C-alpha positions, -999 to 999 in steps of 0.1 A, spaced: 0 0 0 12 35 -9 1 63 13 5 100 6 5 123 36 0 160 26 17 185 49 -3 213 66 -27 229 41 -26 267 47 -55 289 36 -72 291 2 -38 289 -15 -32 255 0 -66 243 -10 -58 255 -45 -26 235 -46 -45 204 -37 -71 211 -64 -44 217 -90 -19 189 -82 -34 160 -63 -51 141 -92 -18 139 -112 2 131 -81 -21 103 -71 -19 87 -105 19 92 -109 28 79 -75 2 51 -76 -13 63 -43 -38 41 -26 -47 64 3 -44 101 10 -42 118 44 -38 155 48 -34 178 78 -60 206 74 -56 224 107 -51 257 89 -70 252 57 -96 279 66 -79 313 69 -47 297 83 -64 288 116 -88 259 118 -109 240 93 -144 251 83 -172 228 72 -173 240 36 -135 236 31 -137 201 47 -163 190 22 -145 205 -7 -111 189 2 -129 156 5 -143 160 -30 -108 168 -43 -97 132 -33 -84 134 2 -95 103 22 -88 116 57 -84 152 70 -66 156 103 -66 186 127 -46 198 157 -51 224 183 -71 246 159 -97 219 151 -125 236 169 -116 272 159 -144 274 133 -178 272 150 -194 252 123 -168 224 127 -180 217 163 -214 206 150 -201 191 117 -172 169 129 -193 142 145 -212 135 112 -180 135 92 -160 103 97 -133 115 73 -122 143 98 -101 134 128 -93 156 158 -65 148 183 -74 115 202 -60 129 235 -88 155 237 -113 147 264 -134 116 254 -167 135 254 -155 161 228 -172 162 194 -156 140 167 -131 111 169 -94 108 173 -88 76 153 -107 55 129 -102 25 106 -108 30 69 -108 8 38 -86 14 7 -76 -8 -22 -91 -39 -5 -71 -33 28 -79 -16 61 -58 13 73 -61 31 106 -53 68 111 -46 83 146 -41 119 155 -23 130 187 -14 165 199 19 173 216 22 189 250 47 217 244 37 251 232 -1 247 231 -12 270 260 -49 269 252 -53 231 256 -41 206 282 -46 171 270 -39 135 280 -3 123 276 2 112 239 30 88 247 10 66 271 -22 70 251 -7 57 218 -2 20 229 -37 19 242 -52 31 209 -31 7 189 -42 -22 211 -78 -14 201 -70 -12 165 -48 -44 163 -77 -69 158 -87 -49 126 -55 -39 109 -17 -37 113 -15 -7 90 -16 23 112 -8 60 104 -1 85 131 -3 123 126 16 137 156 8 174 157 35 189 179 55 221 182 87 207 196 111 187 175 123 169 207 87 157 213 85 143 178 117 124 181 106 110 214 74 98 197 94 81 170 110 59 196 77 52 214 59 45 181 86 23 165 71 -11 159 36 0 170 25 19 139 34 19 102 43 56 99 45 88 120 41 121 102 50 152 122 28 183 115 24 219 127 60 230 118 50 239 82 85 231 69 95 200 50 124 183 69 150 160 53 150 133 80 125 107 65 137 72 74 125 38 85 131 30 121 147 -3 133 114 -19 141 97 -10 108 81 24 114 85 51 87 90 86 102 94 122 92 97 151 117 80 178 96 57 168 67 59 203 53 34 229 41 9 230 12 4 266 1 27 296 -2 64 292 6 69 329 4 48 339 34 52 334 71 37 300 78 19 303 45 3 336 54 10 372 42 45 381 56 38 418 61 9 412 84 26 383 103 58 402 108 39 432 121 21 410 146 54 398 159 67 434 162 37 450 178 21 421 196 -13 435 185 -37 409 172 -46 414 135 -65 394 109 -42 372 88 -43 370 50 -33 343 26 -1 346 6 -2 335 -30 35 335 -39 56 305 -47 29 278 -42 38 242 -35 23 209 -23 45 192 2 43 159 22 57 124 22 50 91 5 50 60 27 50 24 13 37 -3 37 39 -41 33 12 -66 41 24 -69 77 20 -31 83 57 -24 83 72 5 64 91 -5 33 101 31 25 93 67 32 104 98 13 96 135 15 77 149 -14 73 184 -29 56 196 -61 55 233 -73 21 246 -83 26 262 -117 -11 268 -124 -21 304 -120 -51 310 -96 -80 331 -108 -102 354 -87 -127 326 -80 -99 305 -65 -87 333 -43 -122 340 -30 -137 305 -29 -148 288 4 -152 305 37 -129 329 56 
């Protein structure tokens, strides 16, 4: 099985990259299953209902979220009825939505888990992701050995710790939130493919994919201001993981594809803010 993980989709520009590039990539790379982190797909912060439905129609099988998953009010009501959207599993169990699920693709079952790191997320205080992971995997084990983990964490040290904890438990660990594609993709000793930062889908010219003038001003003044999409130097980034019949990683490699198609006014204005 070949799995494409798309790095953090940022704003309308990121959604446009998926629309422009995903069909050809899926065919070219012989992809069986697509997972994408969409925690910033709507305005750079959170995922709105309309964008989630649209991204699903574009060919993404599972959309994952992080600390921003509930930022858009309509997602709180929508997520429970949308099994293709996952929030962090270490949120309180009564929260709307689900943190892991088993899906079917190309005649095989594949599970996807989302966990949120502990460092740098001052608005949320969640269960320990390292002790929670083995518990979730034990529940999944009777159904499938192919398990994908999106570890949404701010600290590189946390991600490297998770690689050690997850090695042999899951097929692949994709680090998200950093919005930079790292060059450390590798298969761990017990058969887990890992990459620290799965990259960014959207503008590489902005600050975290957003308009650099506004984002720099926010750093300088500490005054909150509405962010705006950047549309320069568009690219789809992520990683391709190949998994054998026993759920072990055969290979993993970082992936990037420039978006050469020019957006029109409708692309820039489509969806919700």
